[in-house]
N, C-alpha and C positions, 0 to 999 in steps of 0.2 A: 667194969668192962668199956662201956659207951668212949671213956677216953681212950681204947685201946683201939676198939674198931675205926674211931676217928682218926688218929694215927695211920693207921695203916690206909686208908678211903685216902687221904690227904696224899700218902707216899703214894698207890698207884697212879693217880689226877695227875703226879706230879712226872712220874714216869714217863706217862702216856701223852703227857705236852710236850717233855725232851723229845719222846720220838717222833713226834709230828712236827715237830721246828728240822730237828735231823734230817726226815722227810723232806721234808720242804728245800733244806739248803744243798742235801744230794741233786735233787730235782734240779734246781735251777743250774747250778753245777756242768750235771749231766746234758740242760738242753744247749746252755752254754757252747759244749764240745764240738754241736751240730754242724757242719757248715752250711753259712750262708750261700742262699744263690748271687750273683755278683756279677757284674759286666767282666765279660771275659772268659766264664766260666761255660765249660757246654753244661746245656738243660739239663736238668734232671728227665729222666722217660719214667711217665706213667701210660695208665689206662684207664681209661673209664666210660660210661655209655652215654652214650647222644641222646637226646632229645628224641628221635624215630627208633630208641632201642636198641640200637648197634654197639658194636665195643670201638674205640680208637684209639690206638697210640699215639704217642707225639711221634715216636720215632718214624711210625709210616708216611710222614709226611718232612720227615726229613729230604733236602734239596731244595727247600720253598724257605723264604722266610715268612716268618712266623709271629702273627700279633697274639699272645695268648695273655685274655683278657681276665682277668679275676672281679665279679661281683655278684650282684644280687636285686631283685628287686625293690626291694624297699628301700634300696638306698638310691636317694635320689642325684647325686653325681655320678651314678651308675647308671642311671636312666638319661641325664642328659647328658651324656659323653656314647651314647650308643648311635645315635642317627649319624652322627660324624664319624664312627669307626665303621658305616655299612656303607657312606658314602664314600669312602678310602678302598672300603673291600672290593666295592663295586670298580672303581679305578683302574686297581691293580692287580686282582684276582688272573688276568691275562698274562701278567708279568710275571708272574710266579710267588704272589701274596698269598696269604693261608690267614684266616682270622678263625681264632678257637674263644670262644667264650665259657670260662668257668663258672658255672651258678655255684653258690657256695648254699650247700646246706637245706634248697630249696622242695616242693612237692613238682611233679611232673607235671601239671595240670596248673598250677599257680607262672612257671613258666613259659607253658605254653601260649596261654592268652596273654602274656609281654611279649613275646616274638614274633605272635600274629598281630598284635595295638601295633608293633612298630615294624611292619615289618621286615624283620632280619633276616638273611638267609643266607650265612655263616653258620657253621657248626658251632653247637652251641653243647656242652657236654654237665654234669654232673658230679659234683665231689660232693656226697652226701653226709660224709663221712669226716669229709674236712684232711684225708690223708694230704693230699695235693696241694693245699694249705701247708698241712705243717712241712710237708719237706720240701716247698720254696718260700717256706718263713714270710708269709702274706700278715702283710698288718692290717694298716687301713686298707676299704677298699673306696675307690676301684684302684686296683693295681695291674698296670699293664706290665711285661714283657716282650722285647723286641727280641728276635732270635732268625740269625742270619742263616741260609741254607747250609752250613755245617753244625747247625744246631748248637752255636754258639751263641750267647747274651752279649747281646748288643748296647742292648738300656732296660734300665728299670725305671720306671714310673707309677711314684706313688700321688694319687691325686688325676682328678679328673683333666681331662687330654680337651682342647679345643679341636678343630678339622685342621688348626694350620702346623698345630704341634705333632698330629698323632701323622700327616702328608710326609715331617721333614724326619720320622724315627723311621716310619716305612721303606722311606727312600734309602734312609740308610742304612737298615739291614739287606735292602734291595741290592745296593751297590757291591756288597761284599761277597 
């Protein structure tokens, strides 16, 4: 009797494993069909809550060049590039630049302290459920997208940038 029970338990476990592998393969193939946001494409719209509790839609700031920066407080390269982003923002906001910092899955309290410490004045939005991260297919952070006034992605940069790079990419987005 024990032998028969072991036989069926083994078969059931085998079916569960085959099902799990099939599901993993399906999800991998399904994710591969989602379109990646690339340069030249229209930036997908989204709506997230700002640091001060309001809702912000990307489409509401169309007509301006946008630097969309995905970051987190625990990310050292993110922290290091923030002062440069702030400087370029201050220099070009009157020329049609908007910067939106998309914080990834952190608490409002943590982010408020970070923003206060670095004296950031551009809008910060919260992607608590990582929906925009998934929508934009963001991998490593920091990742920045430079979007022109027509809503097209001009450039996507993965990794930390210095002030000169940010300045050049902002000028590129503003000139289109």
